[in-house]
N, C-alpha and C positions, 0 to 999 in steps of 0.2 A: 480461401477467399470468401469474404462475406457478401452475400447478394441477398436482395429482397427474398428470394426464393430459397434462401438456405437458413432458415432460421433455427438455430443451434441451441436458444434458450428462450423460454416462453414460461414466464413465472414472473410474480411478485410476492412480496414478503407480506403475509397478513400483518395486520397491525398488533396482534398479541403477541405473534411470535416475535417480531421486531422487538417490542417491548421486552421480552423475556431475554432476548439475546443482548439488548443494551443493560438490561440488570444484570446479566451474567458478566459483562465487562466491569461493571460498578463492583459487582461481588469481588471480582479480582484484585480491584483496585483497593478496597477494605480489607481483603486478606493480605496485601501487600503494601501497606502503609508507608513502608520506608523506602520506597521507589522513589528515587529523585531524577531531576531533569538537569543535564549539562549543557551550558553554554558551546558554541563554538569552539573557542578558545582552549576550553577545558579540553574537550573531545580531541583536539590537535595535539594538546600538550602534556596531558597525563600519559603516563607510560602504560602501554597496554598488554595485556595476557594475551599470549598465543599458546600453541601446543607446547614449544620448548620452554615457554616461561612457565608454564603450568607446572610442568616437571620441575623446574629449578625452584619454583616456590615450594612444591612438595618436599624436596630434598631439602631446602633451607629449614623448612618447618620440623622435619625430622631430626635434622641436627640440631636446632633449637631445643627440641625435646627430650633428646638423649645427652645434651651437653649443657645444661642450663646455667653451670656455674660460670661458662665463657661469656655469658652475655650480660649487659647491663639490664636492670629492672625495666627501663623504657621501651625495650623489644620484648613485648608480651607475647609468648606462643599462644596464649588463649586467644586474644584479639586476633592473631594472624591466623589461627585456624578458623575463626568464624568467618573471616574475610575470604579464605579460601573455600570453605564449605559453600558460602553463600554464592561464591562466584560459580561453581560447579552446579549447585542447584539452578539458578538463574539460566546456566547455559542450556540445561535442559527443557527450561520452560521459554527459553528464547526461541530454540529450534520449532517446539510446537506452536509458538507465536507465529514465527516468521512463515510456517506452512500455512497457517490460516490465513494470515494476511495476503501470501500470495494467491490463495484461492479467491478470497474477496476481490482482490485486484484484478486478476484475470479475467472473474467473473461480470465484474464492473466493465471492463474493457470491451468485452465480449457484448454485453447488454448494449454499451454505448455505440458500439461499431454498427450493431444491426439497427438501434435507432437512428444513428446518423443516415445509412446508407438507404433505410426508408424515406427519411426526409428528403435525401437528393432525388429520389424517384418522384416524391411529391413535387418538389421544386421544378424538375424536369416536365413533369404533367403539365403543372400550372403555365409553365413556358409556353409549351405547346399550344395550350387553350388560349393564352394573351395573343399568341403570335397568330392563331385562327381567327382572333377577332372577338372571341366570347366576351359578350356583355357583361360587365362588373367585374371581371376578373385582374383587371391591371392594377387595382389597389392590393390584393392578394400578392400577386408576383412582386409588386414593389417591395411589400413586407418581407417577403421570403430572398428577395435579390439583396438585401440590405447586409446580408451576411457575407455577401462576397463583392461588395462595392470598394472596398479597399485595396482589393488584390489587383484590380486594372485589368480583368479578365473575366470571362463568363466561369459559371461554377463547374467544378469538375464533373465529368461523367459519373455515372454511379459506379461503373467499374472501376474507372481510374481511382476515386475515391476510396474504395474498398481495397485496391490495392496498396495505397498509400497507408491505411492503418495497419497493415501487415508488418 
């Protein structure tokens, strides 16, 4: 559970490092200029490669390579092999990319959670100060309370909010 006292991450990315990381992503895109995007319909309708299909494609490719006279010229084993090799290469890169994306997302979730839990503590303290009649605090309280105005109830407690983030 994330609480204000449980600060698991305390770091920012310096601008130079952030620029270098962005540059690394640009470099990846430059080295892989053939990468494309598919629309949702294409993603749903294109036949997919899976473990069983990968073996099937390999077997079909070996069949074509060893029995070329059986197949018409439009079935090109060289092009099929390129697609197969590219699929295998991208499979390796995809795993690395997914691992990195997962770590980036998890770190973002944790940082956001810690910031939000702290903000809830601020809201609670400002609310207490407003309730105690501290001069000039009502404007601040109203600004912070805006976040919860459409929920029809008061803000969640810090503990309850932290539990819902898990």
